[in-house]
N, C-alpha and C positions, 0 to 999 in steps of 0.2 A: 504493500500500500504506500508506504512512505517513500521508497526509492523511486517508483514510477512518478509519483506526484512531484517530488523534488526536481527530477530531470525535466519533465514537461514544463513546469512553471519557470524554471531557470531559462528555458528556451523562449517561451512566449509571454511570460508575465512581465508587466510594466514596472513593478516595484523591485528595487535592488535590495530590499530588506527582508521581505516575507519568506518564511519557510513553511511549507504545507505539511500536513500529516494528520493522524487521528486526533480528534478533539473531544473533550468531555461533554461539550454542549450538544454534540450529535449523538453521543452514545445511548441516551435513553430511548430516542426515537428509533435508532437502528436496532437496538435490542428488542423493543416492542414489536417492530415489524418482522424481524426474524423469528421471534417466538410465535407470533400469530400465524406466519406462513408455514413454519416448519412443524410446530406442534409435536416435538419428540422424534422427528425423523432423523436421518443420518446427518453427520457433520458435513458431508459433501453437499447435501441439500441446503444447509445453513450458509455455507460458503457461496453457493450459487445465488441465493437470495441477496446476500450482502453485495456480491459482485454486480448484480443487476441494479440494485439500489444506487451504487456508485455511477453506473452507466447512465441511468435515467436522470439522476440528479445532475450529472454533468451536462446532459443534453438540454435540460431545462435552463441551466445557468448560461449556456451558450446562446440559446434562443433569447433569454432576457438581455444579454449583452448586445446582441444585434438589434433588439427592440429599444435600445437606449434607456433601459430601466435602471442603469447605473446612477441616474440622477438622484435616486433615493439617498445616495451618500451625501448629496449637497445639503440635506436636512441635518447633518451632523456638524454643528458649529464648532468653532475652536474650543470653547469651554466644555462642550459635550465630549469632544475627542480627548481633552485633557483629563476630565473626570473618568472617562471610560478606561483609559490606559492606567490611571492611578488606581482605579477600582480593580482592574485585572491584576495589578501588582499586589494588592492586598490579598486577593483571592489566592494568588500563587503562594504567598507566604503562609496563609492559613492552611492550605492544602498540604504543605510540607512540614509544618511545625512539629506534629506528632512524630513523624519519621525521623526528624533531627534528634528528638529525645529518645528514640529507640523503641517506640511502641506504636500500635495502630489504633485507629478509631473507626467506627462504623458509619457515622453520618456523612452524607455528601453535601448537605447544605453548609456553606461557609460559617454562618453564625453558630449553628449547632456543633459543627466540627471544632470550632475554636473553643466552645464551652467544654466539649468532651476532652479536648487536649489539656485545657487548664485543670480540669478535674483529675485527669490522669497524672499530671505533674504533682498536684496536691496529694494524690493517693500514693505517691512514691513509685510510679511505674517507670520512671526514667531509667534507661540503661546507661550506666556511667561510661562504658567503652564507646557506645554509639555517640553519646553527647560529646565526648572528648574528640573523637575523630571528626565528626561533623562540625563541631564548634571551631576546631583549629582550621579546618578547610574553609569555613565561612569567614572567619576573621582574616585569614590570609588573602582570600579573594577580594574582600571589601577593602582591606588596607592597601592592596596593590592595584586597585581598580584604575587608578590614574596612570598606571604604567602598562599600556597595552602591548608593549613588546614582550612582556613576560606572560607566557600562556598559562595563566593560573588554573584554568579549568583542567587542562591536561595534567598539570602538576598535581592538582588535587585528586584526580582520578588515579594516577599512578601511585601517589603516596598512600592513599586510602587502601588501595588493593594490596600494596606491599605490607601495610600494617596488619591487615587481616591474616596474611600468610606468616609474617614474622612473629606475631604474638599469639598465633594459633587461636584466633577469636572465632571459634566454631559456632558459638551461640549467637553471633551477630547476624542480623538479617542481611542477605545479599541479593543481588538481582536474580540469580538462579539461571537455570539452563535456558539458552536461547536456541530456537530451532535453526538447523542448518539448511542451506540451499535456497533456491529462488524459483517461484512458480513460473510455468510457461504460459504465454498469452492464450486465452480461450474465451469463447462466447458461452455464457452460462446457459445450461439446458434446463428449462423450467416449463411447467405446463401452464395453460391459460388461467387456471384458478389462482395462481400466485400473482398474476400481472396486475389485477385491480388493486390489491393491497399494496403492492410495491410502488405503483405509479402514484397512488394517493399519498403515500408517505414521502415520495420523492419531492413533491411540491413543498412540504413542510421542511424537509432537509435543505432544499435549495434556498428557501427563505432564510433559514438560520445561518447557513454557511455564507450566503451572499451578504447579509447584514454584518456578520462578524468580520468577514474578510475585508470589506470596504472600509469599515470603521478602523480596523487595525492598520490597514495600508495608509489611509489618510493621516492617522495619528503619527505614524513613524515618518511619513513624508513631511509633515508639518515641522518636525524637529530639525530637519535639515533645509527647511524652506523650499521644498520641492513640490511639484504637482504630479498627480497620478490620474490617468484617464480611468474613471470607474467602470466604463463599459469594457475597456480592454482587460481590466482586472477581473471582471465577471467571466469574460470569455476564456481567459487563461485558467481561472478556477474551474470552469466547466471542462476544459481540455484535460486538466490534471485529474479530475474525478473520473473521466472516461478512461484515462490511462491506468488509474488505480483499479478500476473495475475490470479492465482487460486482463490484468495480472491477478485476478481472483482477490482483489482488495475490496474494502468497503469505503463509503464516502469520507472525504477529507475536507478540511477547512484550514484557514490560516492558523498556525499553531502559535499561540501567545508565548508559551514556554520556549519553544525552539527559536522563535524570532528574537525574543528578549535575550536569550543566551548568546546568540550570534551577534546581536547589537552590542551587548556588554563586553564581548570578546574582541570588538573592533571590526566585525564583519560589515563591510559597506558595499559589497558587489554581489552580483548573481553567482559568481564563482563559488560562493559559500554553499549554495544549494547543490551545485554539481559535486563539489568536494565531499559534502555530507553524504550524498548518494553513493559516491565511490567508496567512502569509508564504511558505510552500512553494508554494501555488497561484500567487501573484504571481511567484515565481521561475521556476516552470514555464512561465509564459506570457511574461513580459517581462524577467526578470532572469537568465536562464541564461548570457548572455554575460559578465555581471559576475562571477558566482560562479565561472566557469571560470578566472579569473585568480588565484583565491585559492591561495597556496602551501600545499602539503601540510604543510610544517613549522609554519606558523602554526596550522593545524587540529590538529596534534599537540600544540602548546603549549596550546591551549584544553582539549583532553581531559586532558592531564596536570595542568593547574591545577585542573580539576574533581575529578580523582582525589585530589589533595592535600587539597582541602577535604572530600572524602568520608572520608578516613582519620581515625579517631577515636582518637588516641593517649591523650587524657585519660581516656576510659572504660577503656581497657586498663590504664592505671596504677591507676585506682580499683579495678578488679577484682582486680589483683595485690595490692592492700593489704588488701582485705576478704575475699576468697574465692579462695584459691590454686587450688582444683580447677576453678572456673569460669573463671579466667584461663587455665589450661592448656587448657580446652575451647575457648575463643575462639581461642587461638593455633593449636591443632591444626586447627580449622575454617579459619582463614586460610591456613595452609600447605597444607591439602588442596585448597582452591579454586584455589590457584595451581599446584599440582603435578599434580593428577589431574582438574581441570576443575570447573566450577561444580556440575553435577548430582551427580557422584560425590562431590565435596567435601561437599555438603549431606547426601547419604545417609550418609556416614561420620560427619558431625557429629550427625545424628539418632540413629544407632546408639550413638554415644558418650554422648549425652544420656540415652538410655534405660539404658545400662549404668551411668552415674553415679547415676541414680535408684535402680536395683536395688541398687547398692553401698550406698547410704545405708540402704535398708530391709532389706538383707541383714544388716547389723550395726548396728542403730539405737542411738541413745542410750537409756539407761534410767536410772532414779533411784529411790532410796528416799526417800519424802516424810515430812516432819515439820512441826511448827508452829514459828513464829518469833515471839517477842514483838513486839507493835506492828505486825505485818504480817498482812494478810488472806490467806486461802488456805493451801495446803500447798506446801512448797518442798523442793528437792533438798538433803538434809542433807549431802551431800559438798561442796556449794558454800557451805553455811551451817553451820559447825561448832557454832554455838549453837542449832541446831534441836533441838526436843524431840519425842520419840516416845512414844506411849501404851504403857505396859508390855504386852507380849504381842501387840501389833498391828503387823503389817508392811504398810505401804502401798507398793506397787511400781508404778511407771509405765513402760510400754513404748511408745516413740515410733514405732510403725509398725503397719501392718496385719499380722496374723498369717497368714503364708502359707508355702508349701513351702520357700522359700529361708531363712527365719529361724526355723522352728518348733523345730528342734533347739537352735538358739542360745537361744531363749526358755526352753526347759527347763533348759539349763545355767545361764543367768543366775539363774533362780528358785532352783535348787539352791545356787548360790554365795551369794546374798543371804540365804537361809534359814540357811545355815551360819555366815555372818559377822555376822548381825544382832545389834544391841546390845540387843534387847528379848527376849532368851532367858528362858524358853522361849516360842517363838512359838505363840500360840493361834489366831490368825486371820490369813489372808493376804488382802488386798484388792488387786485390780488396778485402778489408776486408769486407766480404759480410754478416755478421751476421744480419744487419738490412734489408737486401734485402729479403723480405718474398715472393716475386713473380716476375716473368718476363713474361709479356704478349707478343703478337706477335710484337708489336711496339718496345718493349724492346729488343726482340731477334734480330730484324733487326738492332737496334742500336749496339748491341754487335757484330754482323757480320761485320758491317761497321768499328767498332773499330779494330777488328782483321785484316781486310784488311789494315788499316792505319799502325798498329803496325808491320805487316809483311814487309811493304815497308820501315819502319824505322828501321827494324831489332831489334825490342824490343820484348822480351818474355812476355808472359801473363799467369796469373793464378788467382785462387780464393782461399781465406782462409775463413774458418768457414761458408761455404755456406750450408744451410739447405738441408736435403735429398730430400724433395718434390720439391725444386727448381732445384736440380740436375736432377731429373726425367723430369722436364719440359725442361731443356736444352738438355737432351738426345733426347726427342721427336722432338725438333727443329733441331737436328743434330749438335748442338754446343758442346756437351760434347765430342764427338769423335774428333772434330776439335781442341778443346783446348788441349785435351789429359788427360787421367785419372790421370797421374802423376803430373798434375798441379792443382789438387784440394787438398788443404791441410786442415787438421783438425783445425789448429790454425794459427794465424799470426806468432807465434814463430816458428812453424814447417816450414812455408813457408820461413821465414828469414834464418833459419838454412840450408834448402835445397839450397837456392840461394848462401849462403856463400860457401858451399861445391862444388856446381856445377861450380862456377867461381873462386874458390880458393882465396877468398877475405881475406885480412889481417884485421881481425876485432876481437876485444876483448870486450865482453859484461861485464857490471859491475859485474854480478854474477860470472864471471870467473877470476876476479882479485884477487891477493893474499892479 
């Protein structure tokens, strides 16, 4: 499974960081599908079901990539990606903590697993030899993390394996026997009764692996300020799954643990995947006896060290200092990933991201604009007390699209600024509309209501810097003709100049002074 996926992804995958392989988020659905389809039959039947699951999951991912469904990754904002990766780091630590202390726990849920681990430590289940070997390996890797030239993972593996042999630690848990050899490519032979179950499960598997992989890919790309095409990512993921299925493997996804280990070890190119695949093949044929003696506690230390490197505390602090709401979103995502699982955590985070966006455009910032000496353009007079306004002209900027959630608020704000304006009596209202990227039917109704009010108050109305597509929408609503083509101005400056000329206002701009 892992070898085929690593090779194919290294060839066609866009990310230079990701390593694919079996993933715990897929395991429950794979196990449930195999159990339902096999129902006590031979192991060969179970392998065939898992293989077809990988093939069909891969086909769905490829189709999704060509259908440009990778845009779902764009819903994962920077704070969500940060919280997601930090949450994964915490999950990795929790999953390995009991192994580091030399005992096992039964729970799969991270919170319950952590609780069981702490109870085990309190009950004296710690294995001193395991903790010594794992602890030394962990301290060494963390202490020398800033020296990438020293292959600390390799050193830890060799030292731990030698320690088991040298001190005759026969009671220490080790990796154990690794099967030799490599399966030959084959198409699984199944009857029609299995297909419905398998294909239904494949859509769920494709969703999980697609979401997980795109999130991990974007998260690592962000750390090096790179971009990754999500559709290429999904297609490469599909091809890797099909390769795994062809070699009697089961569905794969981006592996957080493998990717984090490679990143922490300085891996920055696709060659890491190819080298990993080559080493796995060598181990399968000639090195299985050597890896069998590797203590589980050392492997746990390696994973924990990678998780520590993955956790980005610096970015969390930076977010907290510059944007509290996005810091909170990152923390909520992190907690959700740990408490309710990776996929559910991502869904919660995406929902919160959308809600946060709606909150901003629901009650957007707005401003009355004026001129400031020695500064180009028009500026918020509430932030610039020395700003000057043309008598009788009120220029109002609304920093959001005009839609159902803020249309009533827009009307209230217009009423307030008209009542409180320093340029009484107001003769013309200009909306500085560059931030207004759309007007829906509720927004159109609000504009119509505004025009009715302004007509009763004998106040003229116009737009400045309104985008062409939004003008087209107003034309479809019948508002363009009602407002008048001559009241749509290219810039706020042109709107101001037109008002001054129309009303013969005595006004001298700072650019016109001697």
